[in-house]
Each structure stands twice: as structure tokens, then as C-alpha cells.
N, C-alpha and C positions, 0 to 999 in steps of 0.2 A: 503494499500499499503505500503511495507517495505520502510525503509529509505534507501539513498544511502550508499554504503560501498566503502571509498576512502582511499587508501594507499599511502603513499609517501617512496620511495625506494631510494638505491643511497650507492656507496660506502662510508666507514667511512670518516668523514671528509668533506663529499658533500655538509653540510649544511642543511640537512633535518630538525633537530630539530628547528632551526631558521624559517624556512618556515612554518612547523607545527603550530608553534605558531602565526604566523601571519595569516594563515588562520583560526585559532580558534579565532583570534581577529576579522577578517571579519565575520565569521558566527554568533558571539556573536552581533555584532553590525548591523547586518541583521536580528537579532531574527529569525534566523533558528535554531530550536531544533537539538541538536547534542551532542555527546560525543567525548572526545579526549583521546585516548588511545594509547599503544604501545607494542611492542614485542621485545625480550621475557618481559612478565609482563604484566600489565592490571588488575589483581586481586591478592588477597593476596597469594593464592597457587602459581601462576604464577610468582609473584615477589619473592617468595622464591626459585623456580627454576632458575630465572634470576641470583640471587646473586651467586649460584654455578656455572652455566655455565661460568660467566664473571669473577669470582675471580681468579687473576693472581697467587694465591697460589696453583692452581691445573693444573700445566702444564703437567701432567701426564694424563689428560683425555682422554680416547680414542675416536677416531673420531666417532665412532659408538654409544657410550654414549653420545656424543654431539648431533648427530640427534636425538636420541631420547628424549632427555631433552627438546629439543627445541619444538619438536612435543607435549610432555607432557603438556608443558606450554602453547601451542597454543590451546591445545583440552580444557583447562579449560577455556581460555580467550574467545574462541568462545562461549562454551555453557553457560557460566556464565553472559557474558558482551555483546559480538558483536550480538549475534543474539535475545536476549531480546530488545536490543536498536533498532535493525531494525524493530522488530514487533510492537515497540511503534511509528514509523514512524520518529524516529531519524536518522540524519546523522552520521555515524561512520566514524571519522579521524582517522587514525591508522598509527603510524610510525613503517612500516615494516609488512610484512606478509609471506605468503609462498615463495614469489618470493625470499625472502632474504636467507631462508633454502637452495633453489635449487642454488642460487649463491655462498653461503659462504660453505655449506657443500657439495653440488655436485661438481661444479666446483672448488672451493677454494680447499676442502680436496680430492677431488678424488673418493668420494661416487659415485656409479652409480646413473644418473639423474633419471632413474626409481624407484630405492629403496627411494630416498628421496621423490619423488612425490608420491609414493605408501604411504609412511607411513603417510604423511601429508594430504592426501586424506582421510585416515582413521580418523585422528586427527580432521579434519574440517567437517567432512560429505560433503565435496565436494565444501563449500563455496568458492567463489571467488570474489574480489573486481569488482565494477562497473567500477572503473576508477583507474589507477595507475600512478604516477608521477615519473619518474626516473630521477634523478639530477645526471648529470655525471661529474666526475673530475678524474685526474689521480691520482694514490696512493701517488705519491711524493708530490703533493699539499694538498691532504688530510691528509697525516701524518703532514707536517708543520702546517697545521690549527689545528690539534688536540694538537700538543704540545704547540702552542701558548694559545689555549684556556684553557687548563689545568693547565697552569703556574707552571710546575714543576711536578703536582700530577701524579701519575702512571696511566699509560694506562691500559685497562683492557686486560684480556687474548686475547681476539681476536684481539684487535687493536695492541697488542705487536706482532702479527705475523710478519714475513718478508716481504718486499716488493713484493717479487715474488708470495707470496700466495694473497696478495691483488690485484696483477695484474690479477690473474686467476679469483678473485671474479668480477673484473670490467667487464672482458671479458666474465664472465657468464651473467652478467646483460644485456650486450649487446647482447648476444644470445638470452635471453630471451624476450628483446624488439623485436628482429627481428621475433620472432616465435608469437608475441602477439601484434601487432601493434594497432589491433582495441580496445586495452583496455589501452594501455599504452601512455603517452606523454614524448618525451624525451626532457629533459632540459639542456642546456648548463650550467654546474655549476661554469665555470669560470668568468661569469658574476657578476656584483655587486649583493648583496642581494635583492634590489629594482627591478633590471631588471629579476632576476629570478622569483620574486614573480609575476610580470607583467605578465609574460607568463602564470603561473598557474592560477592566479586569473581570467583572461579572459575566460579560459577552464572552470574553475569552475562555472562562472556565465551563461555559455551555457548549463552546465548539469542542474543547476538549474532551469533555464528557461523551458528547456525541460521536466524536471520531474514535477515542480509545478505549472507551467502555462497553 
């Protein structure tokens, strides 16, 4: 039996990284075999592409280039890391996946949704998560959190984009959720870290019980 594939999604500053670390701690304490990974990145090749995508020194990057670079990073990630882990029966816990590309490149940049979807279907072989958690916050709140978190350090190329762009991304995530409610759980990111985690962990426990019991 293939291991579960779980993703955490949300606008920048939504608290994804915090929640995914807490989930990883829970899985480890529960002795559930898993891997923790992220996108863009996750492998040596994918991490090199990530550095290029997020480098604020490249504001001239064409939107089409961004779409293809994300897909290239994802193709390597899926083939080298995600699928092998699933075949070993491990739960794959991933920070972002194709939904992020649809939200950021299709809705955020204005690339046709069908183009982004088709490119990523080729990159992933049609792989989809078993469960996705969408942590939702307004762009203004996300920006405040990022500035506070980085303590003056520069935001990456995507994080530096104007608030209008991040509002389109958020709207994109909401549309994706509406079209895929059977896979998604929408979580209010304005709650405390512990409150957000409580919502997610209750659902995770049900998934695990249904899969392994």
C-alpha cells in the first residue's frame, strides 16, 4: 500500500512552516514512517532551481520561465523523492505542491489555469495529494508576519511582490478549495498556532485511523 501524500498550502505568511514542523513532530512521536519535504526544492537538483526562482536579484524573470522552473523542480522532486517514499509505505508531508503553482502562477500572474495545470500534470505524472490543508490569512497579515519573522532580512522574489498580487493568490487558493473540497480542509490562519494545529491534527488522526486500522 502506498503511503499517504499530505500537503500544506496557503498564502505567504500563513504559518505553513510552523504547522508542518509540528505535524512532523507528531508523526515522529507516533512512530509513523514519513518524510518531510518542500517545494520548490526537496532534492539537490530541485533546490538549485529553487535558489534561482526565489532570488530577488532576478526581477526580470519572465512569467513563463517561472512556471516552467517550478514544474521542472517538481518533476525531479516527484520522481526522485515523493514516489519512492510512497512506494515504501511512508507518509509524505510536503510544504506546497501543484495547488501552489495554480494559485501563484495562474491566478497571481495571470497565466491561463489550463496551461499551468497541463504543464504540472506532465511534470508530476498526474500525482495528487490524498489530503491538503489550506491555511488562510489576508495578505496584509501575512506580510506583517514575514517582516517580523525575518527581522529585517530581505524577502524573496515572490514575497516582495505587491499586495495586489498576493490578494490574487489568496483568491486563487480559495477557488481551488471550492473546486476540490473533497481533498481540502480549510483552516482559519488567524487563530493561534495551537488552535490551527488542533484543527489539522484532528483530521490527520482520522486519516491515519482510516488508512492503517
